[in-house]
C-alpha positions in Angstrom: -4.3 101.3 -79.6 -5.6 98.2 -77.8 -9.1 97.0 -78.6 -11.4 96.2 -75.6 -10.8 92.5 -76.4 -7.0 92.8 -76.2 -7.1 94.9 -73.1 -9.2 92.2 -71.4 -6.7 89.5 -72.6 -3.8 91.4 -71.3 -5.6 91.9 -67.9 -6.3 88.1 -67.7 -2.7 87.3 -68.6 -1.6 89.6 -65.9 -3.8 88.0 -63.3 -2.5 84.5 -64.4 1.1 85.7 -64.2 0.6 87.2 -60.7 -1.2 84.1 -59.6 1.7 81.9 -60.8 4.3 84.1 -59.1 2.3 84.2 -55.9 2.0 80.4 -55.9 5.8 80.0 -56.6 6.6 82.3 -53.7 4.3 80.3 -51.3 5.8 77.1 -52.5 9.4 78.3 -52.0 8.7 79.7 -48.5 6.7 76.6 -47.4 3.7 78.8 -46.8 0.1 78.4 -47.6 -2.9 80.9 -47.8 -6.4 79.5 -47.0 -9.6 81.3 -47.6 -12.4 81.2 -45.0 -15.9 82.7 -45.6 -16.6 82.9 -41.9 -14.3 84.9 -39.5 -14.3 83.5 -35.9 -15.8 85.5 -33.2 -13.1 84.4 -30.7 -10.3 81.9 -30.9 -11.3 79.7 -27.9 -13.3 76.6 -29.0 -14.2 75.9 -25.5 -16.3 79.1 -25.2 -18.0 79.6 -28.6 -19.9 77.4 -31.0 -18.6 79.1 -34.2 -17.3 76.4 -36.5 -14.5 78.6 -37.9 -12.8 78.6 -34.5 -12.3 74.8 -34.8 -11.2 75.1 -38.4 -8.3 77.2 -37.4 -7.4 76.4 -33.8 -8.5 72.9 -33.0 -5.7 70.3 -33.3 -3.5 72.9 -34.8 -3.0 75.3 -31.9 -4.9 73.5 -29.1 -4.8 69.8 -28.7 -7.1 67.2 -27.0 -6.6 63.9 -25.3 -7.7 62.1 -28.6 -7.9 63.1 -32.2 -9.8 61.8 -35.2 -8.7 61.1 -38.8 -10.7 61.8 -42.0 -12.4 58.4 -41.7 -13.8 59.4 -38.3 -11.5 56.9 -36.4 -10.1 57.9 -33.0 -6.4 58.0 -32.4 -4.2 59.1 -29.4 -3.1 62.8 -29.1 -2.2 64.3 -25.8 -3.0 60.9 -24.3 -0.7 58.3 -25.7 -2.8 55.5 -24.6 -5.8 54.5 -22.5 -7.5 51.5 -20.9 -11.2 51.0 -20.4 -12.8 48.9 -17.6 -14.9 45.9 -18.4 -18.1 47.8 -17.5 -17.1 50.7 -19.8 -17.4 53.2 -16.9 -13.7 53.9 -16.1 -11.1 55.3 -18.5 -7.5 55.5 -17.5 -5.5 57.9 -19.8 -1.6 57.8 -19.9 -0.5 61.2 -21.0 2.4 62.1 -23.1 5.5 63.3 -21.2 7.9 66.2 -22.2 5.0 68.2 -23.9 5.2 71.9 -23.5 2.8 74.8 -24.2 3.8 77.4 -26.7 4.8 79.7 -23.7 7.2 77.1 -22.4 5.1 75.8 -19.5 4.8 72.0 -19.0 1.8 70.0 -19.8 0.6 67.5 -17.2 -2.3 65.8 -15.6 -3.2 69.1 -13.6 -3.9 70.7 -17.0 -6.3 68.0 -18.0 -8.2 68.1 -14.7 -8.4 71.9 -14.9 -9.7 71.8 -18.5 -12.4 69.3 -17.7 -13.5 70.9 -14.5 -13.7 74.1 -16.3 -15.8 72.7 -19.1 -18.2 70.9 -16.6 -18.6 73.8 -14.2 -22.0 75.2 -13.6 -21.0 78.6 -15.0 -19.1 77.1 -18.0 -19.3 78.8 -21.3 -18.6 75.6 -23.2 -21.0 75.4 -26.1 -21.4 71.7 -25.9 -21.5 71.0 -22.3 -23.6 67.9 -22.8 -20.6 65.9 -24.1 -19.2 66.0 -20.6 -22.4 65.0 -19.0 -21.5 61.3 -18.7 -18.4 62.1 -16.7 -18.9 61.6 -12.9 -15.3 62.4 -11.9 -11.9 63.4 -13.2 -9.1 62.2 -11.0 -5.4 62.8 -11.1 -3.9 59.3 -10.5 -0.3 60.2 -11.4 1.7 63.2 -12.8 0.9 62.0 -16.3 -2.1 59.8 -15.6 -5.9 60.8 -15.6 -8.8 58.6 -14.6 -12.2 59.4 -15.7 -15.2 57.7 -14.2 -18.5 57.8 -16.1 -22.1 57.8 -14.8 -23.1 55.7 -17.8 -21.5 54.1 -20.9 -21.0 56.5 -23.7 -20.5 55.1 -27.2 -19.2 58.4 -28.5 -17.0 59.3 -25.6 -13.5 58.9 -27.1 -14.8 60.6 -30.3 -16.4 63.5 -28.5 -13.3 64.3 -26.3 -11.3 64.9 -29.6 -13.5 67.9 -30.3 -12.4 71.5 -29.8 -14.9 71.8 -26.9 -12.5 69.3 -25.0 -9.3 71.1 -25.9 -6.6 71.0 -23.1 -5.8 74.4 -21.9 -3.4 75.7 -19.1 -4.6 77.8 -16.1 -1.7 80.1 -16.7 -2.8 81.1 -20.2 -6.5 80.3 -20.5 -7.6 83.9 -20.1 -5.8 84.8 -23.3 -7.2 82.1 -25.5 -10.0 84.1 -26.9 -7.6 86.4 -28.7 -4.2 84.7 -28.6 -4.5 81.0 -27.8 -1.6 79.2 -26.3 -1.6 75.4 -26.7 0.5 72.5 -27.3 -0.2 72.0 -31.0 2.1 71.9 -34.1 1.3 75.5 -34.9 1.5 78.7 -32.8 -0.7 81.7 -33.0 1.1 84.5 -34.7 -1.3 87.3 -35.3 -4.9 88.4 -36.1 -6.0 91.4 -38.1 -9.7 91.4 -37.6 -11.7 91.6 -40.8 -8.8 90.5 -42.9 -6.5 87.6 -41.8 -5.0 85.4 -39.2 -1.6 83.7 -39.3 -0.1 80.7 -37.6 3.5 79.7 -37.6 5.1 76.2 -37.2 5.9 75.2 -33.6 9.5 73.8 -33.9 9.3 72.2 -30.4 6.3 70.0 -31.2 6.8 66.2 -31.0 6.0 65.9 -34.8 7.6 69.0 -36.0 9.8 67.1 -38.5 6.5 66.0 -40.2 5.0 69.5 -40.5 5.9 70.9 -44.0 4.3 74.4 -43.8 6.2 77.0 -41.8 3.4 79.5 -42.1 -0.4 79.3 -42.6 -2.4 82.5 -43.4 -6.2 82.4 -43.2 -7.9 85.1 -45.2 -11.5 86.0 -44.4 -13.5 86.7 -47.5 -17.3 86.5 -47.2 -18.1 87.7 -50.7 -18.2 84.8 -53.2 -17.0 87.0 -56.1 -14.1 88.3 -54.0 -13.2 84.8 -53.0 -13.1 83.7 -56.7 -11.0 86.7 -57.7 -8.5 86.0 -54.8 -8.0 82.4 -56.0 -7.6 83.3 -59.6 -5.0 86.0 -58.7 -3.0 83.6 -56.6 -3.7 85.4 -53.4 -5.2 82.2 -52.0 -3.9 78.6 -52.4 -7.0 76.9 -51.1 -10.6 77.6 -50.2 -11.9 74.4 -48.5 -15.5 75.8 -47.9 -15.9 77.6 -51.2 -19.2 79.6 -50.9 -20.2 79.9 -54.5 -21.1 76.6 -56.3 -22.1 78.5 -59.4 -18.4 79.5 -59.9 -16.9 76.1 -59.7 -17.0 75.3 -63.4 -14.5 78.0 -64.2 -12.0 76.3 -61.7 -12.9 72.8 -62.9 -11.8 74.1 -66.4 -8.5 75.7 -65.1 -5.6 73.2 -64.8 -4.1 75.3 -62.0 -6.8 74.2 -59.7 -8.4 71.0 -58.3 -12.1 71.1 -57.4 -13.2 68.7 -54.7 -16.8 67.9 -53.8 -16.8 66.0 -50.5 -19.3 65.6 -47.7 -19.7 67.2 -44.3 -21.6 66.4 -41.2 -23.7 69.5 -41.8 -27.4 69.1 -41.9 -29.0 72.3 -43.3 -32.3 72.8 -41.7 -35.1 75.3 -41.6 -35.2 75.4 -37.9 -38.5 76.2 -36.3 -38.8 77.6 -32.7 -40.9 74.7 -31.2 -41.4 76.6 -28.0 -43.7 79.2 -29.5 -46.9 79.3 -31.5 -47.6 78.3 -34.1 -44.5 76.0 -34.3 -45.6 74.2 -31.2 -48.3 72.8 -33.4 -47.3 69.6 -35.2 -49.7 70.1 -38.0 -48.3 73.6 -38.8 -44.8 72.1 -38.8 -45.9 69.3 -41.2 -47.7 71.9 -43.4 -44.4 73.9 -43.6 -42.6 70.6 -44.6 -45.2 70.0 -47.4 -44.7 73.6 -48.6 -40.9 73.1 -49.0 -39.6 71.9 -52.4 -36.1 70.6 -51.6 -35.2 70.1 -55.3 -35.8 73.7 -56.1 -33.9 74.9 -53.0 -30.8 72.8 -53.9 -31.0 73.9 -57.5 -31.4 77.5 -56.7 -29.2 77.8 -53.5 -26.5 75.2 -54.3 -26.7 74.9 -58.1 -27.5 71.2 -57.7 -24.4 70.4 -55.6 -26.1 69.0 -52.5 -27.9 65.9 -51.3 -31.5 66.3 -50.0 -32.3 65.0 -46.5 -35.5 64.1 -44.8 -34.3 63.9 -41.2 -31.3 64.8 -39.1 -28.6 62.4 -40.1 -26.0 62.6 -42.9 -26.7 60.5 -46.1 -23.2 59.1 -46.0 -23.6 57.7 -42.6 -24.1 54.0 -42.0 -27.5 54.3 -40.2 -29.0 56.7 -42.9 -32.6 56.2 -43.7 -34.0 58.0 -46.8 -37.1 59.9 -45.4 -37.1 62.6 -48.1 -40.5 61.2 -49.3 -42.2 61.7 -45.8 -43.6 65.1 -46.8 -43.9 65.4 -50.6 -44.0 68.9 -52.0 -47.7 69.7 -52.1 -48.8 73.3 -52.1 -52.5 72.6 -52.1 -52.2 70.3 -49.1 -49.9 72.8 -47.2 -52.5 75.5 -47.9 -55.3 73.4 -46.6 -53.4 72.5 -43.5 -52.5 76.1 -42.7 -56.1 77.1 -43.1 -57.3 74.2 -40.9 -55.0 75.4 -38.1 -56.1 79.0 -38.5 -52.6 80.3 -39.5 -53.2 80.9 -43.3 -52.3 84.5 -44.2 -50.2 84.9 -41.0 -46.7 86.5 -41.0 -43.6 84.4 -39.9 -40.2 85.9 -39.6 -37.2 84.0 -41.1 -33.9 85.3 -39.6 -30.9 83.9 -41.4 -27.1 84.2 -40.8 -24.8 85.7 -43.5 -23.9 82.5 -45.3 -24.9 82.1 -49.0 -26.4 78.8 -48.6 -28.8 80.2 -45.9 -29.6 83.5 -47.6 -30.3 81.9 -51.0 -32.4 79.2 -49.4 -34.3 81.7 -47.4 -35.4 83.6 -50.6 -36.6 80.4 -52.2 -38.4 79.2 -49.1 -40.1 82.6 -48.7 -41.5 82.2 -52.2 -42.6 78.6 -51.5 -44.4 79.6 -48.3 -46.1 82.5 -50.0 -47.6 80.0 -52.5 -49.1 78.1 -49.6 -50.5 81.2 -47.9 -47.8 82.3 -45.4 -46.0 85.6 -45.5 -42.5 84.9 -44.5 -40.5 88.0 -43.7 -36.7 87.3 -44.4 -34.2 89.1 -42.1 -30.5 88.8 -43.0 -28.6 89.3 -39.8 -24.9 89.3 -38.8 -23.3 86.2 -37.2 -22.9 87.9 -33.8 -26.5 88.8 -33.8 -27.5 85.3 -34.8 -25.5 83.8 -32.0 -26.9 86.2 -29.4 -30.6 86.6 -30.4 -31.3 83.2 -32.1 -28.9 80.7 -30.6 -28.7 82.1 -27.1 -32.0 84.0 -26.6 -34.2 81.9 -28.9 -35.6 85.2 -30.3 -36.9 83.9 -33.6 -39.7 82.1 -35.5 -37.6 80.3 -38.1 -34.0 80.3 -39.2 -31.7 78.4 -41.6 -28.5 76.9 -40.3 -26.1 74.0 -41.1 -25.3 71.9 -38.0 -21.7 70.7 -38.8 -20.9 68.8 -35.6 -20.9 65.0 -35.8 -23.4 62.9 -33.8 -25.4 66.0 -33.2 -28.8 64.3 -33.1 -28.3 64.7 -29.4 -29.3 68.4 -30.0 -32.9 67.2 -29.8 -32.3 65.8 -26.3 -31.0 69.1 -24.9 -34.3 70.4 -23.8 -36.2 73.7 -24.2 -33.1 75.7 -23.2 -31.5 74.8 -26.5 -32.5 77.1 -29.4 -34.9 74.6 -30.9 -37.2 75.0 -28.0 -38.0 71.3 -28.3 -38.3 68.9 -25.5 -39.8 65.3 -25.5 -39.0 62.7 -22.8 -39.6 60.0 -25.4 -36.9 61.2 -27.7 -34.5 62.0 -24.7 -34.9 58.4 -23.6 -34.2 57.2 -27.2 -31.0 59.3 -27.4 -29.9 58.0 -24.0 -30.2 54.5 -25.5 -28.3 55.4 -28.7 -25.5 57.1 -26.7 -25.0 54.1 -24.3 -25.4 51.3 -26.8 -22.0 49.6 -27.4 -23.2 47.2 -30.1 -22.8 48.8 -33.5 -25.8 47.0 -35.1 -28.1 47.8 -32.2 -27.0 51.5 -32.2 -27.5 51.7 -36.0 -31.1 50.5 -35.5 -31.7 53.1 -32.7 -30.2 55.8 -34.9 -32.7 54.9 -37.6 -35.5 55.0 -35.0 -34.3 58.5 -34.2 -34.4 59.7 -37.7 -37.9 58.4 -38.2 -39.1 60.0 -35.0 -37.8 63.5 -35.9 -39.3 63.2 -39.4 -42.6 62.0 -38.1 -42.8 64.9 -35.7 -41.5 67.4 -38.3 -39.4 69.1 -35.7 -37.8 71.2 -38.4 -37.8 71.5 -42.2 -34.9 69.1 -43.2 -33.3 70.6 -46.4 -30.0 69.2 -47.5 -26.6 68.0 -46.4 -24.0 70.7 -46.8 -21.3 69.6 -49.2 -17.6 70.3 -48.8 -16.9 72.4 -51.9 -13.2 72.9 -52.1 -11.0 74.8 -54.6 -7.3 74.0 -54.3 -4.0 74.8 -56.0 -3.3 71.7 -58.0 0.2 71.3 -56.4 -1.2 71.4 -52.8 -1.6 68.1 -51.2 -2.6 66.6 -47.8 -6.0 68.3 -47.3 -9.2 66.4 -46.4 -11.8 65.9 -49.1 -14.6 65.6 -46.6 -15.1 66.9 -43.0 -16.0 64.2 -40.5 -15.4 66.8 -37.8 -15.1 70.5 -37.4 -11.4 70.6 -37.4 -8.8 69.7 -40.1 -5.1 69.2 -39.3 -2.8 71.6 -41.1 0.2 69.4 -40.4 -0.7 67.3 -43.4 -0.4 70.1 -45.9 2.6 70.1 -48.3 3.5 71.3 -51.8 4.3 68.6 -54.5 7.5 68.7 -56.3 
C-alpha cells in the first residue's frame, strides 16, 4: 500500500509526464497555448479599451499603417513607406499592394479612409479618440496612397497610429469585428468559447507567411492564480506572459522546464481619485492620501517585491523619468492631521477595484493604511464589465486602482472632466500640447519632466508602482517579448527551438 508521500510523488510524476507530453505535442504541431488572466470583452480594439483585445488581435489579426518593435521603434506595416513635409503637417503614405483581408476582399486606400473617418466621427466608440485629434483631413490621393494633413505637429503621430485603436478595417466586415474580426494580419480568427479559450490560425496568404512558425495559437483565459500555475505545471499552457501570481514564481524559477522573465511595461498602477467630486477636488485631501500610502508595503504585499515604485505618471525605464517617490513620504500622523484640518477625518470613502490580483491585493493594504490615518475606505471588488461601465464611462466612484498600460498616456490628464479622472486644468493641457508638438527630443524630455512634477505636486492620484511584465514560458519557446512597450505583441515571432 502507498504511503501519503509516495502517492504525492506519483501524482507529481504524472503531472510532469503529462506536461512533457503536452509540450511535445504542441512542438510537433507548431502550436502554442498562451495563458491570459483577462478575457476580452469584445475583439474590436477600435471600440473598447480592454488591454486583452490588443494582446490577442492587434497586429496579429488586424494591422495598422505602422507597427512598433520591442524597443519602441516605428516600422512600416500596411503602409510600406511615407514622406513627411518640412513643416511636419502633411504625411503621404504609400500603401502595400496585393494585400487581402481574411475574407478575400482587397485592401486599398478606401479602407484606410473609412477606418480613420470612423475613428474620428462624432459618434465614434473609439476608446482613444484623442490620438486622432491632430488630424485635419484624410485624403485618398491614389488607389494605394493616403495623404493626412494635421492641424499641428504631433511628435507621437507615427507611434500612435500603430496602436490597435488605429487598426485598418473594411466596411464590408467591420460589423462582425466585435465577435469574429476580419483583418489582413498573419493570423485569422478561428473561434471563441467565452469563459474558456480563443484560437487563431495562421493566414497562409499573408505576405510574411513563410516567417510565421506557429500554425495555431490558443489563448486560455484563467483568472485564478492557482489555476494558472497548475495549468503551466501540467503542460496545458506553454506561456503566461502576464503571470498574475508573483508569489508563485520561485517554483518556476527552480524548474528547468520553464524560464521566468521579469520585464517592464508601460503600466503605471495608480490609486485613482475622482477629482470631479468632493473631497477629492480638494488638493490637501489628495496630498493627505498620498502621505497615508506606504508604497513599499504595497509592493511587498501585493507584488511580493517585484515592482518599481513611482511618484508620478511616467515609467521608470523611460528616458525622461524623474524620481518623485519622495514627494509625499509615508507619514501617518501628518496624513491624519491633514484629514482633520480639511474636515474629512472619520469619513467613508469607497474604493472600487477591478478583478485583478495587483488591484485587489493593493486595495486591502491601502484600506488598512487609510484606516490608520482616520479614513474608513470601503473596498468593493467589481467585475471588469462593471468597472468599464460604472467607473470608466460613468465616473461613478470615489477611488479605484488600475494600471494604465498604454504608452505616452500622460495625455490622459489633458482629456478633460469627461475622462474618468474628472480632472481638468488648462495649465496642464497647454503643457501636454507643448509636449506632443515638440520635435526636439531634448526639449520634449524636459517638458515631460515638467509634466511629471506638475502631476506629483498636485497629487492628482496616488502613484503606486510600475506594473512589471512577469512571464513564465516553456524553456524551449522563443521569440516572445520580455517587456511591453505597447499593448500588443506579435505572435509571428514565436517558434520552438530544436
